Phi, psi and omega in degrees: 000129181291156182297325179295320179294321178298314180298321178298318181290322176302316181293320180293324176304323180296338180267351183279129178289348181254022179226139171229137184232070183288156173283159178298322181296321179300319182287311184291338177271013180057037180249022179271119192287342188263352180302124181078000185231018183300316180291315186282322187262327185261300185273338179056043173204178181252020182291154180301146179258129180237132180254145167242117183266133185065053192287349179058235181282358179081016184297319181287320178300315180293317179298317178293320179298323178289321184284329183233078183294345180264018173232154177256133184241135179232117176267135181237129177200149179279343183260091183295332179294338178280306185284357172311318182297315180295319180296317181294318178298316180299318179293317181298333182254016177052043179266100185274003181256021181230134182218155179228144177236129174264105178191178177278140181295332181298345181266010187304323183284353175259352180265335184229148179280168177299134178063027182268344187247141181263324182215154173229130173252130172243106189249115176051055179285160171296122184289346178049061189294323181297140184304320182292350178261007182307321183295346180263354180290129188288357175242019178289171187299323181292319177294321180299324177298318179294319179297317180301322181298316185273340183280149171294166185304324181256021183297150184243143173243135178245132173239117177240122187207157173265358185269112176298326178298311182297320179298310182293317179302314183293316178300316180298317180295317181297313180295319182295328182265359177080021176282163184266116174270111182282320182203140176213138180209134183272356179200083191293337182275351180243003179227155183270159170111346180289145176305147186301323182290342177290326182267327188284333182253123182231132177280169179304313182287327177299320178297325177292320178298317181293329180296334178253018175062037176273127182297142175251125182258161181207138174227135171243127184212165176238140183267121183267000000 
């Protein structure tokens, strides 16, 4: 994508009522207006809040929003030019239960209040395979602490990935720390039991992986 096109999308994001692009300083200075007020100020209902972390083009957020109109979905990604597509699609289809935030995922505990979120989806994250990149893996112990803070007591986390490394790393960490693994499968399209929304919603890249018969893994867990 050319730089001019990116700038155009950034500017258009600023006009979208379903997008917010706060500065890092605004968030870290506790000057983010929606923390603790997502239901009352943004969605104006009491429906459960579901996050998609590293949402990319927002395909999963939009797909989930369409499938579950009685839930509120928020996609988070630092690359606003990507989720521009999801935000625009949601607006074009009058989907009022979808919102996007352009920011770093590491700030999640400053964006949401304690127990404000019901579910978290982590869809096809960068596995950060090199050891020195461990701190950037979205299922490492530090990220799990942040997720636990914002999740309700019975909150669920979903990890869907094509990375066998990420799948194995996460399972090992969860078992080692005593978290509850509700469901795990190393190839959800060839085995039974995965939730329907895991199979029914496919991202652009996921379809490419499936075209070459690359297994898609999935874990559903609760943080204790």
